[in-house]
Residue, then its C-alpha position, 0 to 999 in steps of 0.5 A: m500500500n503506498k503512502i497516499s492510500a495509507l493516509l486516505a484509508p482512515l478518511v474513507a472509512t470515517c466518511l463511510l461510517m458517517i454516511g451509512g452509520c454502520g447499519t445503525p438504525a436512526p435514533p428515535p425522535v428526541k422528546n421534549l426535555p422535562a422542566t428543570d425541577t428546583s425541589p431539593a428531592g432530586g439529583r442533577i446530571l450534567f454531560e460533557c460528551t464528545p461528540p456533543d450531539a450524542r443521544v442520551t437515553v435514561d432508563g430506556e427512554p430517549v431524552a435529548t442530546a448531551a448538548e441540549i441537556s447541558a444547554r438547559g443546565g442539566l437533567t434532574l432525576a429522582p434519586g436512585l438507580h438509573r441506567l444511562e446510555i450515550s450513543h451516536p451513529g458510527f460510535r460505540p455506545y457508552r452505558l452505565e448505571l448511576n445511583l443518583k443522590d441529591q447532588t449534581e453528577t457530571i458524566k464525562v464521555q468521549l465515545e469511541a469511533v467504530t472502525l471497519q474491519r476487513 
């Protein structure tokens, strides 16, 4: 493989992932974000995510993108155990369980791009 081909291969793979999403179905429409709860009985989650337009799902329900949640000052949820998933076409989803308390938690995630295998 010559140098030009070696340099172009990752670019072509990235373009194919962006165009095709690697066969990943389109995410469901985003629901309206709930109004921010100012009561003390609730924890708040902030997201610092790359890519910022990754979708956030809480307890199996799509909520919004990480950027939309951050723009609203975070997401307020009842205290307790919550299952979170952060996903974006062309990237491996990030999943975690969070035992949320009456405090603010910041989730920092850099999603890993899916690579094409030959």
